[in-house]
N, C-alpha and C positions, 0 to 999 in steps of 0.2 A: 217223502212226507214224514214226519216223525209218528212213532205210536200216538203220542199226545194229541197231536194234529188230526189225525185220522179218526180218533175216538171223539174230539170235540165236535167234527163235523155231525155225529149221531146223537150226541146227548140231548139236543131240543125235541129229539122224536120220542123220548122216554113214555109220554102220556099216551101215544098212538101205538107204541111198538111193544115188542114181547121177544123174550129168549126161550128157546128151547135148548134145554141142557140134555147131552148124550152121555152114556155110560163111556168110560175111556176110550175103548177101542171100537165103539158101536156107531151104527149109523141109523138103526132102526127106531123108529117112533112108537111111544105107548100111548094108552088112552089119554093121559094128561097132555102129551105133546100135540096129540091130535085135535084135543078141544082147544088149546091155546090158538093152534095155528088156524082152525075155523073161525073162533072168536075175533081175531084179528083179521082176518080176510074179510069178514062179514062188515066190519067196521070202518069202510072205505071213506067216508065222509067227504066225498066229492074228488079224492085224488086219483090220480092216473096210473101210477105204477106201484106194485106191490115189490119191495126189494128185500131179498134174502141174502144174508151175509153170513156164511158158515164158516166154520174156522176148527182148528186142532190145537190143543195144548202141545206143550214141548215134548212129552215122551214120544218116542218112536223115531223113525228115520225120516228126513225131510221129504222123501218119495212118498212113503207111507202116510204121512199126515197130509200132503197134497190130495192123494187119493181119497184118504178118510173126510176130508173136508167137502170134496165134491160129492161124495156119495151122501153126505148129510143134506147138502144143498138140493140135490135130486130127490131125495126122499120127502122134502117139504113139497117140492113141484109136484111129484106123483101122487101125494095124498090130497092135493087141490085139485087135480086134473080128476081123480076118482070122485071125490065129494061134489065137487061144482060143476064139473062137466060142461065147461064153458068153451066153445071154439075160439074165441078170443083170448083165452087164458096166456097163451103164448107171447101175445103183444103186451100183456099187462104184467107179467111177472118177470124180475129180473134177477139173476142168480149170480153171486160173487163167491166164489171159495179161495179161501186163503189157508196157506199152510202156517205152521208155527213160526215161521220166518219173518212173517209180517206182523203188523200191529196188534197186540193182545189187548183184550177188554181190561180196563182198570175197574177197581172195585165200586167205583160210582155207578156201574151197570147193575149192581146187586138190588138198585133201587126199581129196575125194569119189573115187569110181568115176567114170571119165569115158571117154568115147569121142569121136572126132573131132580134126581138127587136129593130127595126129601127136604128140600129148602136150603141145601147147603150154599154157601156163597164165598167160595175161595177163588181166586184167580185161575186155578186149573181147573175149576167147576164151570166157570163163566166161558173160558175158552174152549171147551168141549161142546161145542153150541152153534147155533144158528139163530141170528138174530134178524127179526122182521118188523117191518114197518110199511105203511102206504106212504109215499111221497108224490109231489106234484113238481114236475119240472119238464123243461123243454129240452129235449135231446137233437 
């Protein structure tokens, strides 16, 4: 699947989704990140699964970026577990972490709700992120 095809899958979710932007080598959430995660998670609108796709930008080694991307996804999940304390959370939240070798978000994702980096929206800022949205699908 090309990067463009991958990104196209998620573009329709813009109104329901959001992007947490992290510092270059960071996986920690700040207050703005936590507020966005809570806002998005609370806005379920009857959907079944909260999908979190984290990523890393091209700086650093492939292995480092995979680990960083995973830490970013797990930070979102840990925050959800702490705040919502829902025993069914593991059945509702899906995590996907992608290193820099996978599809990078294109500038159209600048239109999503975003936190972090003082509003900057360059490709490298977008790809130090986790994007989240509720989806409804059959698995």
